[in-house]
N, C-alpha and C positions, 0 to 999 in steps of 0.2 A: 067383302073386303072393305075396310075403312078407308076413307079418303085421306091421302097424305098431302100435307101442305108445307110449303117452305116459308118460314118466317124470315124475312130479309131485314137486316139492320142497316140503316143508311147513315146515321149520325155517329159514325165510329172512326177511329184512327188507330194506326199501328205504331206503337213506340218500339224502337229497336235500340238496343245498347250493346256495345262491344266493350267488355271489361276484362280486367286481369283475372286470370283463372283463380277460382276460390272465392270471388266476391259476389257471384250471382245470387246465391241464396239470401244474403243480407239485403241486397237491392230489391229482390222480389218480395221479401217480407215487408219492406218499407212501402212498396207499391200496393200491396194488399191492404196494409193499414190505411192507405190513402183512398181505398175504394176499388182497386183492380180486383178482378175475380180470379185470375190465374195467369200463368205464364208458361212459355215454352223456352227451354234452355238447351243450347247445343254447344259443342266445342268447335273451335276453329284455331287456325294458326295464322298469326299476323306476320307481315313483312313491312319493313320501313327503315327509318333512320337507326333505330335501336339495334338492328341486326349487325351493323358494322362496328358495334362497340365491343365485340368479343376479343379475346386474347389473340394477338398477331393477325387481326383482321378476319378471324374465323366467324362465321355467321352464328348468331344466337337465335334459336327458335323461340318465338314469343307465343306461348299458348294462351288462348283467350276463351272467354265464354260469351256467347251471343244470347241475349234475352229478347224475346218478342212478346209483347203484351198488347192485346186489343182492348181499348177502352172507349167509352162514350165520349163524345166531344165535350160534354159537361164536366167530365172528370179529367180531361186531358192535361190541363195546366197543373193541377194539383198533383197528379201521379207523376208527371214528368219532373216536377221540381223535387219531389221526395226521392225519386230514383237518382237524380243528379247529386243531391246532397248525400245520400247513403253511399253512393259510389265514389264520393270525393272527386268528382269530375273536374273540380276547380284546381286539381293538382296535376302538373304535367305528367303525361304518360299513363294516366289512370284509365282512360277510355274515351269513347265517343258515343253520342246519342243523337237520334233524329226521329222525326215524326213523319209518317206517310199517311195522307188522307186515304180512306178506303171508300170506293164507290158503293160497295155493298158487301155484306158478310152474312153468313148464315150458320146457325147452330141450333141445338135443341133449347127451347125456352119453355118452361112449364106453362101450361094453359092459363093458369090463374094470373100469371104475370102478363101474358099476351092480352088477356081480357082487360086487365087494369090499364095497360098502355093504350089500347084502342079506345077505351072509355075516357081516357084522360082529357082530350079536348072538349068532350061533351059536358064534363063536370063544371066547367067555367061558364057554360051558356045559360 
């Protein structure tokens, strides 16, 4: 049996954005153009000030999309900015974004990339 190893990523962060339903695809496209590799999108229901705006005080359900993207810290500012602009987050009621630093993350990384990353510090010596 071959030896299995976990490749742990340590210089990564999680960008989370809560946006109006229907906008996630456009925001993820902008994130990928800025260097993000992929995203997870799920649906949520929001509550807050806007729910009181319904007719005769009836609640309005606010359907949302939640986007999660893990990026390297090198890419973080660029991807965050592109997502913010694509989501028109400078407009009231369009959404909310934040960044969570990750202590470690793991996924499959092709061996040639792992080799290149582990050799990287030695190239400068």
